[in-house]
C-alpha positions as CSV (number, residue, x, y, z in Angstrom):
1,M,0.0,0.0,0.0
2,D,1.5,3.3,-1.1
3,I,1.9,5.7,1.9
4,H,1.5,8.7,-0.4
5,L,-1.9,7.4,-1.6
6,L,-2.9,6.7,2.0
7,K,-2.1,10.3,3.0
8,V,-4.3,11.7,0.1
9,F,-7.1,9.4,1.2
10,Y,-6.8,10.4,4.9
11,T,-6.7,14.1,4.1
12,T,-9.7,13.8,1.8
13,A,-11.7,11.9,4.5
14,Q,-10.8,14.5,7.1
15,E,-11.7,17.4,4.9
16,G,-14.9,15.8,3.6
17,S,-14.3,17.2,0.2
18,I,-12.0,16.6,-2.8
19,S,-11.6,20.3,-3.5
20,R,-10.7,21.1,0.1
21,A,-8.2,18.2,0.2
22,A,-6.7,19.4,-3.0
23,H,-6.3,22.9,-1.5
24,K,-4.7,21.5,1.6
25,L,-2.3,19.2,-0.3
26,T,-1.6,21.9,-2.9
27,F,-2.7,19.4,-5.6
28,A,-5.1,19.7,-8.6
29,Q,-8.5,18.2,-7.9
30,S,-8.0,15.7,-10.7
31,N,-4.7,14.6,-9.1
32,V,-6.5,13.9,-5.8
33,T,-9.3,12.0,-7.6
34,N,-6.8,9.9,-9.6
35,K,-4.8,9.0,-6.4
36,I,-8.0,7.9,-4.6
37,Q,-9.0,5.8,-7.6
38,Q,-5.5,4.2,-7.6
39,L,-5.9,3.3,-3.9
40,E,-9.4,1.9,-4.6
41,A,-8.0,-0.2,-7.5
42,D,-5.2,-1.5,-5.2
43,L,-7.6,-2.4,-2.4
44,Q,-10.3,-3.6,-4.8
45,T,-13.0,-1.7,-3.0
46,T,-14.9,1.6,-3.1
47,L,-13.8,4.1,-0.4
48,F,-16.1,7.0,-1.1
49,Y,-19.7,7.4,-2.2
50,R,-19.8,10.2,-4.8
51,H,-23.0,12.3,-4.8
52,N,-24.2,15.9,-5.6
53,R,-23.3,17.1,-2.1
54,G,-19.8,15.8,-2.3
55,I,-18.4,12.6,-0.9
56,T,-19.1,10.2,2.0
57,L,-17.0,7.4,3.3
58,T,-18.2,3.9,2.5
59,P,-18.1,1.2,5.2
60,S,-14.7,0.1,3.7
61,G,-13.6,3.7,3.8
62,Q,-14.5,4.0,7.5
63,I,-12.4,0.9,8.3
64,L,-9.5,2.2,6.3
65,L,-9.6,5.6,8.0
66,D,-8.8,4.1,11.4
67,Y,-5.9,2.2,10.0
68,A,-4.7,5.2,7.9
69,E,-4.5,7.4,11.0
70,K,-2.4,4.8,12.9
71,I,-0.2,4.1,9.9
72,L,0.6,7.7,9.1
73,H,1.3,8.4,12.8
74,I,3.7,5.4,12.9
75,V,5.5,6.7,9.8
76,Q,5.9,10.1,11.5
77,E,7.2,8.4,14.7
78,A,9.7,6.4,12.7
79,R,11.1,9.6,11.2
80,L,11.5,11.0,14.7
81,A,12.9,7.8,16.1
82,V,15.8,7.6,13.6
83,G,16.8,11.2,14.3
84,D,19.1,12.5,17.0
85,S,17.1,11.0,19.9
86,A,19.5,12.3,22.6
87,I,18.4,16.0,22.1
88,P,14.9,17.2,22.9
89,T,13.8,19.0,19.7
90,G,11.0,19.2,17.3
91,P,7.2,19.7,17.9
92,L,5.5,19.1,21.2
93,L,1.7,19.7,21.4
94,I,0.2,19.7,24.9
95,G,-3.5,20.3,25.7
96,A,-5.0,21.7,28.9
97,V,-8.2,23.0,30.3
98,E,-8.2,26.7,30.6
99,T,-8.0,27.0,34.4
100,T,-5.0,24.6,34.5
101,A,-3.3,26.5,31.7
102,A,-3.8,29.9,33.4
103,I,-3.0,29.0,37.0
104,R,-0.9,25.8,37.1
105,L,1.2,25.8,34.0
106,P,2.9,29.2,33.4
107,K,6.0,28.5,35.7
108,L,6.4,25.0,34.4
109,L,6.2,26.0,30.7
110,T,8.6,28.9,31.3
111,K,11.2,26.6,32.8
112,Y,10.7,24.0,30.1
113,H,11.1,26.6,27.3
114,T,14.3,27.9,29.0
115,D,15.8,24.5,29.5
116,Y,14.8,23.1,26.0
117,P,14.6,26.0,23.6
118,S,14.9,23.7,20.5
119,V,11.5,22.2,21.3
120,D,8.7,23.7,19.2
121,F,6.2,23.8,22.1
122,S,2.5,24.5,21.6
123,L,-0.2,24.7,24.3
124,V,-3.8,24.1,23.2
125,T,-6.6,25.0,25.6
126,G,-10.0,23.4,25.5
127,Y,-12.5,21.3,27.4
128,S,-11.4,17.9,28.8
129,E,-13.5,16.0,26.3
130,T,-12.0,17.8,23.4
131,N,-8.5,17.4,24.6
132,I,-9.0,13.6,25.2
133,H,-10.3,13.2,21.7
134,S,-7.3,15.0,20.3
135,V,-4.9,12.8,22.2
136,L,-6.7,9.7,21.0
137,H,-6.4,10.9,17.4
138,Y,-2.7,11.7,17.7
139,E,-3.3,15.4,17.4
140,L,-1.8,16.1,20.8
141,N,1.1,14.4,22.5
142,G,-0.7,14.7,25.9
143,A,-3.1,16.8,27.8
144,F,-4.0,18.0,31.3
145,V,-7.7,17.1,31.8
146,V,-10.2,16.5,34.6
147,G,-10.0,12.9,35.7
148,P,-10.2,10.1,36.3
149,V,-10.1,9.0,32.7
150,E,-10.8,5.4,31.9
151,H,-9.8,4.4,28.4
152,P,-7.9,1.3,27.2
153,D,-5.6,3.4,24.9
154,L,-4.6,6.0,27.4
155,V,-2.2,6.3,30.3
156,Q,-3.1,8.8,33.0
157,E,-0.9,10.4,35.7
158,H,-2.4,12.3,38.7
159,V,-1.2,15.9,38.7
160,I,-3.1,17.9,41.3
161,D,-6.4,18.1,43.1
162,E,-8.5,21.3,42.7
163,E,-10.9,22.4,45.4
164,M,-14.2,23.6,43.9
165,V,-16.0,26.5,45.7
166,I,-19.3,28.3,45.3
167,V,-18.5,31.9,44.2
168,T,-21.0,34.6,45.1
169,P,-21.1,38.4,45.4
170,V,-19.5,39.7,48.6
171,S,-22.8,40.6,50.1
172,H,-24.1,37.0,49.9
173,P,-24.7,35.3,53.3
174,P,-23.0,32.0,54.2
175,I,-24.2,29.0,52.3
176,H,-25.4,26.2,54.6
177,S,-27.0,23.9,52.0
178,L,-27.0,23.4,48.2
179,H,-30.7,24.2,48.4
180,D,-29.6,27.8,49.1
181,L,-28.6,27.9,45.4
182,Q,-32.0,27.1,44.0
183,M,-33.3,30.6,43.6
184,H,-30.1,32.0,42.0
185,T,-29.1,32.4,38.4
186,L,-26.1,30.0,37.8
187,L,-23.3,31.3,35.6
188,V,-21.7,28.4,33.8
189,F,-19.4,27.5,30.9
190,Q,-20.8,26.0,27.7
191,S,-21.8,22.3,27.6
192,G,-18.7,20.0,27.7
193,C,-17.0,21.9,30.6
194,S,-16.1,19.6,33.5
195,F,-16.9,22.3,36.1
196,R,-20.4,22.6,34.7
197,A,-20.7,18.8,34.8
198,K,-19.6,18.8,38.5
199,L,-22.2,21.4,39.3
200,N,-25.0,19.5,37.5
201,Q,-24.0,16.4,39.4
202,L,-24.2,18.1,42.8
203,L,-27.5,19.7,42.0
204,Q,-29.0,16.5,40.7
205,E,-27.9,14.6,43.8
206,E,-29.9,17.1,45.9
207,G,-32.9,17.1,43.5
208,I,-32.4,20.8,42.8
209,L,-33.5,22.5,39.6
210,P,-31.8,25.9,39.1
211,V,-34.1,28.9,38.2
212,K,-31.9,29.9,35.3
213,L,-28.6,29.1,33.6
214,M,-26.5,31.7,31.8
215,E,-23.6,30.5,29.6
216,F,-20.3,32.3,29.2
217,G,-17.1,31.7,27.2
218,S,-14.5,32.9,29.7
219,I,-13.5,32.6,33.3
220,E,-12.9,36.4,33.6
221,T,-16.4,37.2,32.4
222,I,-18.0,34.8,34.9
223,I,-16.0,36.2,37.8
224,A,-16.8,39.8,36.8
225,C,-20.6,39.0,36.5
226,V,-20.6,37.2,39.8
227,G,-19.0,40.2,41.4
228,A,-21.6,42.5,39.9
229,G,-24.4,40.5,41.3
230,L,-25.7,38.8,38.2
231,G,-25.5,35.3,39.7
232,I,-23.3,32.7,41.3
233,S,-21.0,30.0,40.0
234,L,-18.9,26.9,40.8
235,L,-15.2,27.4,40.1
236,P,-11.8,26.1,41.3
237,H,-10.6,28.1,44.4
238,S,-7.2,28.5,42.8
239,I,-8.7,30.6,40.0
240,V,-10.6,33.0,42.2
241,V,-8.4,33.3,45.3
242,E,-6.9,36.6,44.2
243,Q,-10.3,38.2,43.5
244,E,-11.5,36.8,46.9
245,Q,-8.5,38.5,48.7
246,Q,-9.3,41.7,46.9
247,G,-12.8,41.6,48.3
248,R,-14.5,41.4,44.8
249,I,-16.3,38.1,45.4
250,R,-17.0,35.6,48.2
251,C,-16.1,31.9,48.2
252,H,-18.0,29.2,50.1
253,K,-17.0,25.6,50.6
254,I,-19.5,23.1,49.2
255,P,-21.7,22.0,52.1
256,N,-21.4,18.3,53.1
257,Q,-19.9,17.4,49.7
258,N,-16.6,16.4,48.2
259,G,-15.7,19.5,46.2
260,I,-12.4,18.1,44.9
261,I,-11.8,17.7,41.2
262,K,-8.7,15.7,40.1
263,T,-6.4,17.0,37.3
264,V,-4.6,14.2,35.4
265,F,-2.2,14.1,32.4
266,V,-3.2,11.7,29.7
267,R,-1.2,10.3,26.7
268,R,-1.6,7.4,24.3
269,K,-0.1,4.1,25.4
270,D,1.2,3.3,21.9
271,A,2.6,6.8,21.1
272,L,6.4,7.2,20.8
273,L,7.9,8.7,24.0
274,T,10.0,11.3,22.2
275,P,12.9,13.1,24.0
276,A,10.8,16.3,24.0
277,L,7.8,14.5,25.7
278,S,10.1,12.4,28.0
279,V,11.8,15.5,29.5
280,F,8.4,17.3,29.7
281,L,7.0,14.4,31.8
282,S,10.1,14.5,34.1
283,E,9.8,18.3,34.5
284,M,6.0,18.0,35.1
285,R,6.5,15.3,37.8
286,S,9.1,17.2,39.6
287,Y,7.2,20.5,39.4
288,F,3.9,19.1,40.8
289,S,5.6,17.0,43.4
290,E,7.1,20.2,45.0
291,D,5.1,22.7,47.1
292,E,4.8,25.2,44.3
293,F,1.5,26.6,45.4
């Protein structure tokens, strides 16, 4: 099986369009079409349905797509493995939830960049579910996500525990029960956020239905709106401790509940442990084992 043909097939499947694949590969559309036809002839099967709206993978194409992703990743790993493996260099893509990236990682990343300037480091922020998906599909070398994560293809390492607190305006009285939240507007992140899922879990366990939910896209906006009296929220204490000390908001422990969320680092079991990733893991373990906070 020709690796070059496999790459054209994989790109076309990912783009969902021959024209977009041609643009990404800087090929003529006819060239992409010819290469897919060559691969179909080699495998003696049809990989795409052609229709007026474009193309769709056939069952055979769906099966090949999974193999193509793994094969192309292995080829890339082979190129890295035969290089100068003693020196951390090349790309390293790490994912993280926004709060971890903002509060827990700046010192670690600064030290890593200083110690290993030849590594082309990139940090991608997003929800845990999105980051896990990217790790599974070889798009990230690893990610800091909310755990625990149970998946047969992933390795996870415990990083740190985050204490979740109820955040209210300064004038709010002490919260003695989660039922005190029932009449408030709850300020939350969009669906997919682990903090929102934790809040939903706590409320459901108590049989509480919030009066209203308002979605926001950033931590800063939620904190500012809580301080202004728009509503209340559930956030990691580490992200709001400064605003609490400044007297802008008030934090309350979760009554009679375990308010701890675990942060773990996940990576694929079968992925090559490159020098860049290996030293990052060592730096990460050392950093989080010390009393940095």
